[in-house]
C-alpha positions as CSV (number, residue, x, y, z in Angstrom):
1,M,-35.0,-18.6,-20.1
2,A,-35.8,-21.3,-17.5
3,E,-36.0,-25.0,-18.5
4,I,-39.7,-25.9,-18.5
5,S,-40.2,-29.6,-17.6
6,A,-43.3,-31.7,-18.3
7,S,-43.9,-32.0,-14.6
8,M,-44.0,-28.2,-14.3
9,V,-46.6,-28.0,-17.1
10,M,-48.7,-30.8,-15.5
11,K,-48.6,-29.1,-12.1
12,L,-49.8,-25.8,-13.6
13,R,-52.4,-27.6,-15.7
14,K,-53.8,-29.2,-12.6
15,M,-53.9,-25.9,-10.7
16,S,-55.4,-23.9,-13.5
17,G,-57.5,-26.4,-15.5
18,Q,-56.0,-24.9,-18.7
19,G,-54.7,-26.8,-21.7
20,M,-51.1,-28.2,-21.9
21,M,-49.9,-25.7,-24.5
22,D,-51.4,-22.7,-22.8
23,C,-49.7,-23.8,-19.5
24,K,-46.4,-24.3,-21.3
25,K,-46.5,-20.9,-23.0
26,A,-47.4,-19.2,-19.7
27,L,-44.5,-20.9,-17.9
28,Q,-42.2,-19.9,-20.7
29,E,-43.4,-16.3,-20.5
30,A,-43.0,-16.3,-16.7
31,D,-39.5,-17.9,-16.8
32,G,-40.7,-21.0,-14.9
33,D,-42.5,-19.1,-12.1
34,A,-45.7,-21.0,-11.5
35,E,-47.4,-18.0,-9.6
36,R,-46.6,-15.6,-12.4
37,A,-47.8,-18.2,-14.9
38,M,-51.1,-18.4,-13.1
39,G,-51.5,-14.6,-13.4
40,I,-50.8,-14.8,-17.1
41,L,-53.4,-17.6,-17.5
42,R,-55.9,-15.5,-15.5
43,K,-55.4,-12.5,-17.7
44,K,-55.7,-14.6,-20.8
45,G,-58.8,-16.2,-19.4
46,L,-60.4,-12.8,-18.8
47,A,-59.6,-11.8,-22.4
48,T,-61.2,-15.1,-23.6
49,L,-64.1,-14.5,-21.3
50,A,-64.7,-11.1,-22.9
51,K,-64.8,-12.7,-26.3
52,R,-67.3,-15.3,-25.2
53,A,-69.6,-12.8,-23.4
54,E,-71.9,-12.7,-26.4
55,R,-72.3,-16.5,-26.6
56,E,-75.5,-18.1,-25.4
57,T,-75.3,-20.1,-22.2
58,S,-78.4,-22.3,-22.6
59,E,-77.2,-25.2,-20.5
60,G,-76.6,-25.4,-16.8
61,I,-77.9,-26.5,-13.4
62,V,-80.3,-25.2,-10.8
63,V,-79.6,-26.3,-7.2
64,S,-81.8,-25.6,-4.2
65,K,-80.9,-26.0,-0.5
66,T,-82.9,-25.6,2.7
67,S,-81.7,-25.0,6.2
68,A,-81.9,-27.8,8.8
69,D,-84.9,-26.2,10.4
70,G,-86.6,-25.6,7.0
71,R,-87.0,-21.9,7.6
72,V,-84.5,-20.6,5.1
73,A,-84.0,-21.7,1.5
74,A,-81.6,-20.7,-1.2
75,M,-81.4,-21.4,-5.0
76,A,-78.4,-21.1,-7.3
77,T,-78.3,-21.3,-11.1
78,L,-75.0,-21.9,-12.8
79,C,-75.0,-21.7,-16.6
80,C,-72.7,-22.9,-19.3
81,E,-72.6,-23.5,-23.0
82,T,-72.7,-27.3,-23.3
83,D,-74.5,-30.1,-21.6
84,F,-71.2,-31.9,-21.2
85,V,-69.9,-29.2,-18.9
86,A,-73.3,-29.0,-17.1
87,K,-73.1,-32.7,-16.2
88,S,-69.4,-32.7,-15.2
89,D,-68.6,-33.4,-11.5
90,D,-66.7,-30.2,-11.1
91,F,-69.5,-28.1,-12.5
92,V,-72.2,-29.8,-10.3
93,A,-69.9,-29.4,-7.3
94,A,-69.5,-25.7,-8.0
95,A,-73.2,-25.2,-8.3
96,H,-73.8,-27.0,-4.9
97,A,-71.0,-24.9,-3.3
98,L,-72.7,-21.7,-4.7
99,A,-76.1,-22.8,-3.2
100,D,-74.4,-23.6,0.1
101,Y,-72.8,-20.2,0.2
102,A,-76.1,-18.5,-0.6
103,L,-77.8,-20.5,2.2
104,A,-75.1,-19.6,4.7
105,C,-74.9,-16.0,3.7
106,Q,-78.5,-15.0,4.3
107,A,-77.7,-11.4,3.6
108,D,-78.2,-8.9,0.8
109,N,-74.5,-8.4,0.2
110,G,-73.7,-12.0,-0.5
111,A,-73.7,-11.6,-4.3
112,E,-70.8,-9.1,-4.1
113,N,-68.7,-11.4,-2.0
114,V,-69.3,-14.7,-3.6
115,L,-66.4,-14.6,-6.1
116,E,-64.0,-13.9,-3.2
117,T,-65.3,-16.7,-1.0
118,T,-62.8,-19.5,-0.5
119,I,-64.0,-23.1,-1.2
120,D,-61.6,-26.0,-0.6
121,G,-58.7,-23.5,-0.5
122,R,-59.6,-21.8,-3.8
123,K,-61.5,-18.6,-4.5
124,F,-64.9,-19.3,-6.1
125,G,-64.0,-16.8,-8.8
126,D,-61.0,-18.9,-9.7
127,I,-63.1,-22.1,-9.8
128,L,-65.4,-20.5,-12.3
């Protein structure tokens, strides 16, 4: 088993946004391989997401954007469970990025592709 340093845990935590212990356990399971640990965290996140699917998401943000010429408009709604998350900088930035994508897309197939879209080097699906 690989030695897991605090800096490895912090790096994975920064990349994933997950808790310290979750990152440490994922790194231990992946024998110190950060990429494999990210995969483990993603799988765990999907399992957690399935458990939370029934929860009410009564908070969130609505963002609207218009094109420079004013001929095209887009609106995006991003929902969450708490007002603390809805007001966080990362959440607001994600909502604006989603609205920007919708405005730039201007096509019917945009919804299927949004999770695969890269924003600041990260897939939008990973940001969520």
